[in-house]
N, C-alpha and C positions, 0 to 999 in steps of 0.2 A: 457940605464939608466932607462927608464920608466918601462922595464920589471923587472929590479932589485928591484925597488921600490915596484912593485906590489908583488913580491915574499916575500920581507920582511914584508909587510903588512899582508899577508896570514899567515906568520909564527908566527907573534905578536898575531894574532886572536887565533891561535891555543893554543899558550901558555897560553893566558889568560882564554880560555875555560878548560884547563887542571887544571888551578889553582883553579877554582870554581866548577870543576866537582865533587869532593868529597861531597861538601855541597848538591848539587843537586841529588846525587845518593840516599840518604836517602829519599828525597822527592818523587823521581820517584818510589821507591820501596813502599813507603806508599801508593801512588796513586794507583798502581797496586793491592796491598792487599785490598784497599777499593773497587775497581771495582770487584775483584773476590768475595768479600763479597756480593756485590749488586747482581751480577750474580746468586749466590747461593740462595739469598733470593728470587729472581724472579721465581726461579725453585721451591722453596718450596711453593710459592703462585700460581703455575701453570700459570705463565705468560711465554710467549715466546718472545725474543726481535725481532723475525720475524712476530708475529702474527698480528701486528697493520699495517703492510705494506706487505701484501702478494703479491707474483709475479704474475701479471696478464698474461694470454694468450689470444689468439684469434686475430680476430674474430672467432666464432664458427659456422659452419653450420651442422645442424642436418638433416640427411636424413633417418635415421632408428629409430623406436621407442626404448625405453629403459629408463633407469635412468641415468641422467649426474650430476655430481658434480665437481665443480672447480671454477677457478677464471678467468673471461673473460672480455675483454674490446675492445672498438673501439674508437679511437680518431678522427675519420672521421665521420661527421653527415651523410654521404651517406651510410654508412655501418652499419648494426645492429651488436652489440656485439655478440648477439645470434640469429641465423636465423633458424627457424624450417620449414623444407620443406618436410613433410611427414603427412599423415593421421594417422599413426600408433600412439598409445599413447605414449607420452612424458613426463617424470617426470624430472624436474629441482629442486634439493634440496641441502641444505646445502652449497650454493654457494654465491659468491660475484660477482656482474657484474657492470661494469662502461661503459658509453657511451656518446658521443658527440651527437648522435642522438638515434634512437630507441635502447632500452637495449635488449628486446626480442621481436622478430617480427615474424609473420607467415601471409602469405598472399595467399588466395585461395587454401588452402590444406585440407579443412574439418577438421581442427586441433582439436586434443584432447590433451590439455596442462594443466599440474598441476605445479605449482610453489609453493614451500613451504620452510620455514626455509632459506629465501635467502634475501640477502641485495643488494639494487640497489641504485647507485649513479650517478648523472648527472655530466658530465665533461663539459668544456667550449665548446659550439657549434662551428662549422666550416662552411665554405661556403658550399652551397648544389646545386644540379642539380634537375631540373624538378619541385619540389615542397617542401615546407618547411617540415623538419622532426624533430619535437619536440622530446624531450627525454623521450618518453613514457617508462614507466617500462616494460609494456606489451601492445602490440598492435597487435590484431588478426582481420583478415578479413576473414569471412566464417569459422565457427567453429561448432563442435559437443559437445564439453565439455571443459570448462575452470574453473580451481580451482586456487585461489591464497589465501593462507593461511600462517599465522605466518611469514610474510615478513617484511621488513623494507626499505622504501622508502625515499631517501633524495635528494631534488633538482632535482626530476624527473617531468615529465608530466603526471604522473598517469597511469591509465588502461583504454584502449579503445577496445571496442568490436564492430565491425561493420559488415555491408553488409548483412549477412544471417546467420541464425541457421539451421543446417542440421542434428541435432540430432534425436533420436527416442522418445524424450518427456518423457524418464524415469528419475527417480532421479539420475541414474548415468551418464546421459548426459545431463547436465544443466549448471548452472553458480553458483559458490560459491566463494564469495569474503569476506573472514572473518579473524578476529583476527590478523590484520595488523596494523603496525605504519607508519604514514607518516609524514615528516617534509618538510615544504616549498615546496609545489607543484609549479612548475615554467614551464611557457610556453615559455621561451627565445628560440629563434633560431638566427642564424647569422643575424645580423643587423635587427632584428625584434622581433615581440612577436605573438605567436599563442594562440587562446582560448583553454585552457586545463582544465582537471578536475582531481580530485582524481579518479572518476569512471565516465565514459560515457558509456551508452548503445545506439548504433546507428545501431542496426540490424533490419531487417524486419522480420516479422512473431511473433508467440507466442512461449515463452520459459516457460514452467512450472517448478516449484521447484527452481527458481532462488532466490538468496539471498545475500544481502550486509549487513553485521552484525558484530558488536563487532570490529569495526575498530576505531582507534584513530588518527585524522588528525589535526595537529597544523601548521597553517601558520603565520609567523611573518611579520608585516608591513615592507616593504622595501626590504625584503629578499625572498618574495614569489611573484608569478605572476599567480594567479588562477582565472579562470573565475568561473563557478559553481562547488562547490566542488563535487556534485553528480548531474548529468544530464540524464534524461531518455528521449531519442529523438526519437519519433516515434517507440518505442519498446514496447512490450507487454508480459504481463503474461497471464494467462487464468482465466475464471470465477471460476474454482475450485482450481486454484493454482496461486494466484497473486504473482507478483514480491514482495518480502518482503525486506524492507529497515528498520532496526531496531537496536536499542542499539548501535548506533554509536556517537562518541564524536567528533564534528567538531568545531574547534576554529579558527577564522581568515579569512577575505576575503576582499581583498584591491585592489584598483587600482594599476597599475605599469605603469610609475613611480608613486610614492605615492603622489605627489602634484597635480595629475590630478583632476580636479573638479568633474568629474562623473565616475561612475562605473556601469557595468552591470552585474557583477557576484553576488555571494552570496553562500547560504547554499545548500538545496535540491530543485530542480525543475523538474516539468513534463513539457516537451517542445514538441510541436507537430504542426510544420508549414507544409503548402503545402500538405496536405492530407486529406482524408475523414474520417468519424468516424470508418471505418472497418480496417483502417490501422494506425489510430492514436494511440499514447500512451494510453494504457488502462490497467486495472486490475493491480493496484499497491497499496500496503499497506505500509504506512510509519509511524512508531510508535516507541515510547520510545527513540527517539534520543534526544541528547543534543546539542544545537547550540548556540555558545558563541562568542560574539565581532565580528559579522559579518557585512560587509557593505552591502548595498542595500536592501537584505531580508534574511529571515532565511528559510521559507518554502513558495514555490510558485507553482501555477498551471497556466501555461501560455496557455495550450492546452491538451486535452485528456479527457477521460471518465473512469468512474468506479475507481476513484482514492480516497482513504481514508487516511487522515492525522490526527492522533489522539494520545493523550498522549505523546507528544513531549514537550520539554522545550527549550525556547528561551530566552537568557539573554544577552542583549546588553547595555553596559554603553556608547558606542560610544565615547570613548576616548582612545588616544594613551598612550603609556607607559610614555611619557614625560608630560602627563596632558593636552595636547591639544585635543580639541573636534574633531571628524570626521567632514571633511568639504564636505562629499558626503552623499548621501540619505541613510537612514536606515529604516528598517521596520520589522514587525514580520512575519505575514502571509498574504497571498493575493491570489486571484484566479480571472482569467479574460480570456474571449474568445479572446485572443490577436491577433490571426491571422484571425479572422472572418471567420473560415472554417466550422463552424457548427458543429464541432466535440467535443465540451466541455460541458458535461453534466453528471449527475449521480455522482457527486463528493460531498465529504463532509470533513470539517475540524472542528474537535471537541475535547473537553477535552485536550486542549494544555494549557500549563502553560506559560505565556508571561511577559516579562518585558523589554520594548525596548524603549530607548531614541531616539528621532528623530534627524535629522541633526541640527547641531549647538547646541544641547545640551538644547534647551529651550521648548521642547514639547515632549509628548509621542506619539508613533506610533506603537501600537501592531497589529491592525487589520485595513487593507486597507478598505476604505469606501464601495467599490463595490464588495467585495469578495461574498456576497450573491447571486450576479447575476450569478456567475459560479459555487458556491459550497454551499451546506447547511452549514451555520456556527453556531454552537450552543455550548453551556457549556464550552466555553473557560474561563480560569482564567487569569485575569490581576493582577499581584502582586502590592500591593500598597506601598511596600518598596521603599526606596531611591535606585536608581539603581547607583551603583558605581562598581568600579573594584574589590572591596571586594566580591560583590555579584557574579561576574564572577569567581573569585578564589574559592569561595565557591561551585560552579558548578563543578569544576575540582575534588574537594575533594569528592563530590557526585559520580562522575564517578569512582573515584578510589575505593570508598566503594562498588559500584555496581560490579565492577570487582572481588573484593575479595569474596563477597557474592556468585558470580557465579563461582568461581574457574577458572577465565579466566586471562590470561597474554597476551595481544596483542604483536606482534613482534616475531622475531626468539626465539626459545627455545635452550637451550645449548645442544650440541651433545656429545655423549660419546667418 
């Protein structure tokens, strides 16, 4: 009986479906026609329904020089999405790379790596072995030449160059980090946080012809976890060819979690602990950068010598998008022999334009009082204007105008 009742119910449902089927038929046909029309429009506009979600392969291990293009990912923090294991020149271009740990990694291979026109995205970090592995867009230990140009970084731990430079000191074997766009530099690792930067130099020795220029870095409060945006750590240029850090736009540097009362990161810093004056950070020129809305500091010298910071702009309204003032320290420029190593001398900070509100919004803090003890400080301009978010917004407009006047478009360029 139960089986008969079940059959009857099924037959009734089919009959009901047939009765209303003709009415739905026209609706289905109309929907199909609309979908076909939409696909035709996408083709006309040069969109592909697959372009937004490319198929990722990987991880990739490169053991021979050459040019590589593709989409690679690693969802394991212990495994780099792309590992370079050769000293032969490698070019990675027109690619998309995602990683839960290192996106591009080379360790101990006298690497010569060029990355251009490539997008990099951080994936949720997983557990790791041995040591934390932040989601560096590029991490290289021991290198002859590194070039990163016209790339896009999102939710990564930036670019790290460490251990040693082994190049021939020619312009073709140096460091060039230029014309990139970065959003939300983030040092998250599984159940923790690592201090990371948009760029950190942590190699030993001198590198002539090195340049960090025309990059746009924007970090959002609560969505980013950056330490210093640019950190030069016991790394050196040469007297004839200092490291040049110029014409970068850097916006945002905040504690993570955001409600922490203290923050040790910031904008661009020269850092030199635990070494003498012959191995300390030295011969660096920092100029024509724009630093906006940064916590803690904008330009700093914590150690090093023969460092010049000039003609930069630092604008800090010290207020969150919801109107609440920053609850952590803010400042414009400062210099100090922080580590008491006797390696901090022959530095200067001059002709910078500054407008910085101090912590809690009730005072100005453009120049730290003891800066003169570690650097010649002169001819810096403190803007008398009221410091508001409108002044910060105007700085981005200034940046966009500067890009147009110089014919520069940071980030990936369209490929044919």
